[in-house]
FIVEX-410253 format. One record per residue (C-alpha): residue number from 1; residue in one letter; x, y, z. Coordinates in nm, 2 decimals, m for minus. Each point is the difference from the previous one (the first is absolute). Layout:
@i NUM | aa A | x X | y Y | z Z
...
This chain:
@i 1 | aa M | x m0.27 | y m1.82 | z 3.59
@i 2 | aa R | x 0.10 | y m0.29 | z m0.22
@i 3 | aa A | x m0.13 | y m0.06 | z m0.36
@i 4 | aa A | x m0.24 | y m0.27 | z 0.12
@i 5 | aa G | x m0.16 | y 0.25 | z 0.24
@i 6 | aa Y | x m0.05 | y 0.26 | z m0.27
@i 7 | aa H | x m0.15 | y m0.28 | z m0.22
@i 8 | aa R | x m0.23 | y m0.12 | z 0.28
@i 9 | aa Y | x m0.13 | y 0.35 | z 0.05
@i 10 | aa A | x m0.05 | y 0.05 | z m0.37
@i 11 | aa R | x m0.22 | y m0.32 | z 0.00
@i 12 | aa E | x m0.19 | y 0.13 | z 0.30
@i 13 | aa F | x m0.07 | y 0.34 | z m0.15
@i 14 | aa L | x m0.11 | y m0.17 | z m0.32
@i 15 | aa G | x m0.23 | y m0.22 | z 0.21
@i 16 | aa A | x m0.14 | y 0.30 | z 0.18
@i 17 | aa Y | x m0.06 | y 0.17 | z m0.34
@i 18 | aa E | x m0.18 | y m0.31 | z m0.13
@i 19 | aa S | x m0.22 | y m0.02 | z 0.31
@i 20 | aa F | x m0.08 | y 0.37 | z m0.02
@i 21 | aa V | x m0.11 | y 0.00 | z m0.37
@i 22 | aa Q | x m0.24 | y m0.29 | z 0.06
@i 23 | aa H | x m0.22 | y 0.25 | z 0.19
@i 24 | aa D | x m0.08 | y 0.27 | z m0.26
@i 25 | aa S | x m0.10 | y 0.30 | z 0.20
@i 26 | aa G | x 0.06 | y 0.27 | z m0.25
@i 27 | aa F | x 0.32 | y 0.19 | z m0.06
@i 28 | aa T | x 0.27 | y 0.02 | z 0.26
@i 29 | aa P | x 0.38 | y 0.04 | z m0.04
@i 30 | aa V | x 0.06 | y m0.28 | z 0.26
@i 31 | aa P | x 0.03 | y m0.29 | z m0.25
@i 32 | aa Y | x 0.24 | y 0.21 | z m0.22
@i 33 | aa F | x 0.22 | y 0.05 | z 0.30
@i 34 | aa L | x m0.01 | y m0.37 | z 0.09
@i 35 | aa V | x 0.09 | y m0.12 | z m0.35
@i 36 | aa G | x 0.27 | y 0.28 | z m0.03
@i 37 | aa H | x 0.16 | y m0.12 | z 0.32
@i 38 | aa A | x m0.01 | y m0.36 | z m0.11
@i 39 | aa I | x 0.19 | y 0.11 | z m0.32
@i 40 | aa E | x 0.25 | y 0.20 | z 0.19
@i 41 | aa L | x 0.08 | y m0.28 | z 0.24
@i 42 | aa A | x 0.03 | y m0.25 | z m0.28
@i 43 | aa F | x 0.27 | y 0.21 | z m0.17
@i 44 | aa K | x 0.17 | y 0.05 | z 0.33
@i 45 | aa S | x m0.01 | y m0.37 | z 0.08
@i 46 | aa Y | x 0.19 | y m0.06 | z m0.32
@i 47 | aa L | x 0.25 | y 0.28 | z 0.06
@i 48 | aa V | x 0.07 | y m0.12 | z 0.35
@i 49 | aa A | x 0.05 | y m0.35 | z m0.14
@i 50 | aa R | x 0.26 | y 0.15 | z m0.23
@i 51 | aa G | x 0.19 | y 0.14 | z 0.30
@i 52 | aa N | x m0.13 | y 0.36 | z 0.02
@i 53 | aa K | x 0.00 | y 0.15 | z 0.35
@i 54 | aa K | x m0.30 | y 0.15 | z 0.17
@i 55 | aa E | x 0.17 | y 0.35 | z m0.02
@i 56 | aa V | x 0.02 | y m0.02 | z m0.38
@i 57 | aa L | x m0.36 | y m0.09 | z m0.02
@i 58 | aa K | x m0.11 | y 0.26 | z 0.24
@i 59 | aa K | x 0.21 | y 0.30 | z m0.11
@i 60 | aa G | x 0.05 | y m0.09 | z m0.37
@i 61 | aa L | x m0.34 | y m0.13 | z m0.09
@i 62 | aa G | x m0.24 | y 0.11 | z 0.27
@i 63 | aa H | x m0.35 | y m0.09 | z m0.10
@i 64 | aa H | x 0.06 | y 0.06 | z m0.37
@i 65 | aa L | x m0.13 | y m0.30 | z m0.20
@i 66 | aa I | x 0.17 | y 0.10 | z m0.32
@i 67 | aa K | x 0.33 | y 0.06 | z 0.17
@i 68 | aa S | x m0.03 | y m0.35 | z 0.15
@i 69 | aa L | x m0.10 | y m0.15 | z m0.33
@i 70 | aa N | x 0.29 | y 0.16 | z m0.18
@i 71 | aa K | x 0.25 | y m0.11 | z 0.26
@i 72 | aa A | x m0.14 | y m0.35 | z 0.00
@i 73 | aa E | x 0.03 | y m0.01 | z m0.38
@i 74 | aa R | x 0.36 | y 0.11 | z 0.02
@i 75 | aa E | x 0.06 | y m0.28 | z 0.25
@i 76 | aa G | x m0.15 | y m0.28 | z m0.22
@i 77 | aa I | x m0.37 | y m0.03 | z 0.10
@i 78 | aa G | x m0.07 | y m0.08 | z m0.36
@i 79 | aa S | x 0.15 | y m0.35 | z 0.05
@i 80 | aa F | x m0.29 | y m0.07 | z 0.23
@i 81 | aa V | x m0.29 | y 0.19 | z m0.14
@i 82 | aa S | x m0.07 | y 0.18 | z m0.32
@i 83 | aa I | x m0.16 | y 0.34 | z 0.07
@i 84 | aa T | x m0.17 | y 0.14 | z m0.31
@i 85 | aa E | x m0.01 | y 0.36 | z m0.11
@i 86 | aa T | x m0.37 | y 0.00 | z 0.08
@i 87 | aa E | x 0.07 | y m0.12 | z 0.35
@i 88 | aa K | x 0.28 | y 0.26 | z 0.04
@i 89 | aa A | x m0.25 | y 0.27 | z m0.10
@i 90 | aa L | x m0.25 | y m0.13 | z 0.26
@i 91 | aa I | x 0.27 | y 0.01 | z 0.26
@i 92 | aa A | x 0.10 | y 0.35 | z m0.10
@i 93 | aa S | x m0.36 | y 0.13 | z 0.00
@i 94 | aa I | x m0.06 | y m0.12 | z 0.36
@i 95 | aa D | x 0.35 | y 0.11 | z 0.11
@i 96 | aa A | x m0.09 | y 0.36 | z m0.07
@i 97 | aa Y | x m0.25 | y m0.02 | z 0.29
@i 98 | aa Y | x 0.16 | y m0.28 | z 0.21
@i 99 | aa H | x 0.35 | y 0.14 | z 0.07
@i 100 | aa E | x m0.13 | y 0.33 | z 0.12
@i 101 | aa K | x m0.23 | y m0.18 | z 0.25
@i 102 | aa N | x m0.31 | y 0.15 | z m0.17
@i 103 | aa L | x m0.18 | y m0.33 | z 0.02
@i 104 | aa E | x 0.08 | y m0.03 | z 0.37
@i 105 | aa Y | x m0.09 | y 0.34 | z 0.13
@i 106 | aa F | x m0.26 | y 0.10 | z m0.26
@i 107 | aa E | x 0.18 | y 0.32 | z m0.10
@i 108 | aa R | x m0.13 | y m0.02 | z m0.35
@i 109 | aa L | x m0.37 | y 0.09 | z 0.01
@i 110 | aa D | x m0.01 | y m0.02 | z m0.38
@i 111 | aa L | x 0.03 | y m0.38 | z 0.03
@i 112 | aa I | x m0.32 | y m0.01 | z 0.20
@i 113 | aa V | x m0.18 | y 0.22 | z m0.25
@i 114 | aa E | x 0.17 | y m0.16 | z m0.31
@i 115 | aa P | x 0.12 | y m0.35 | z 0.08
@i 116 | aa A | x 0.02 | y m0.07 | z m0.37
@i 117 | aa K | x 0.34 | y 0.16 | z 0.01
@i 118 | aa L | x 0.13 | y m0.31 | z 0.18
@i 119 | aa P | x 0.10 | y m0.31 | z m0.19
@i 120 | aa S | x m0.20 | y m0.32 | z m0.01
@i 121 | aa L | x 0.00 | y m0.15 | z 0.35
@i 122 | aa N | x m0.05 | y m0.35 | z m0.14
@i 123 | aa E | x 0.30 | y 0.04 | z m0.23
@i 124 | aa L | x 0.21 | y 0.13 | z 0.28
@i 125 | aa G | x m0.10 | y m0.30 | z 0.21
@i 126 | aa E | x 0.11 | y m0.24 | z m0.28
@i 127 | aa V | x 0.34 | y 0.18 | z m0.02
@i 128 | aa A | x 0.05 | y m0.04 | z 0.37
@i 129 | aa R | x m0.10 | y m0.37 | z 0.00
@i 130 | aa K | x 0.23 | y m0.06 | z m0.30
@i 131 | aa L | x 0.30 | y 0.16 | z 0.17
@i 132 | aa I | x m0.06 | y m0.18 | z 0.34
@i 133 | aa V | x m0.05 | y m0.34 | z m0.16
@i 134 | aa A | x 0.29 | y 0.03 | z m0.24
@i 135 | aa L | x 0.25 | y 0.13 | z 0.26
@i 136 | aa E | x m0.08 | y m0.25 | z 0.27
@i 137 | aa P | x 0.26 | y m0.26 | z m0.10
@i 138 | aa A | x 0.28 | y 0.25 | z m0.03
@i 139 | aa V | x m0.09 | y 0.16 | z 0.34
@i 140 | aa M | x m0.03 | y m0.33 | z 0.17
@i 141 | aa N | x 0.34 | y m0.11 | z m0.15
@i 142 | aa A | x 0.15 | y 0.31 | z 0.15
@i 143 | aa A | x m0.15 | y m0.09 | z 0.34
@i 144 | aa T | x 0.18 | y m0.33 | z 0.01
@i 145 | aa S | x 0.33 | y 0.09 | z m0.18
@i 146 | aa G | x 0.06 | y 0.37 | z 0.05
@i 147 | aa K | x m0.02 | y 0.24 | z m0.29
@i 148 | aa I | x m0.08 | y m0.11 | z m0.35
@i 149 | aa G | x 0.15 | y 0.09 | z m0.34
@i 150 | aa P | x m0.20 | y 0.13 | z m0.29
@i 151 | aa D | x m0.05 | y m0.37 | z m0.11
@i 152 | aa G | x m0.16 | y m0.09 | z 0.34
@i 153 | aa L | x 0.30 | y m0.20 | z 0.11
@i 154 | aa P | x 0.18 | y 0.06 | z 0.33
@i 155 | aa C | x 0.30 | y 0.23 | z m0.01
@i 156 | aa S | x 0.22 | y 0.15 | z 0.26
């Protein structure tokens, strides 16, 4: 999949999250999964735009949000979006559940009993939106010109 495809899916998962949270029906891990997936795909859209191959993303990063964040930082994501220490802590706190698929398969019954262990859903949604909006120009640039450099300009 190309960078623009990852970015499109990131936007769509964010949209699904936003639609879901409009209908408060009590605690469920579903919106946490949706926003976590939006964050994962946002990072991967940037990494693909930088020229990373699917195999690197799959085997090297898997579904780890912090690994994806760290790799994106090493590859210059800071030129497009400033990710604060507070935002990194939010991403880390959801990653502990997200990368092990605990939000998808409900393996962690303690989350149902004590959802307070999870980070603020609204704050996570804001982080996802911030990433998706800020990365769109770089990702779309890669869609038309091939891979991008850390400055967002085309490179070979």
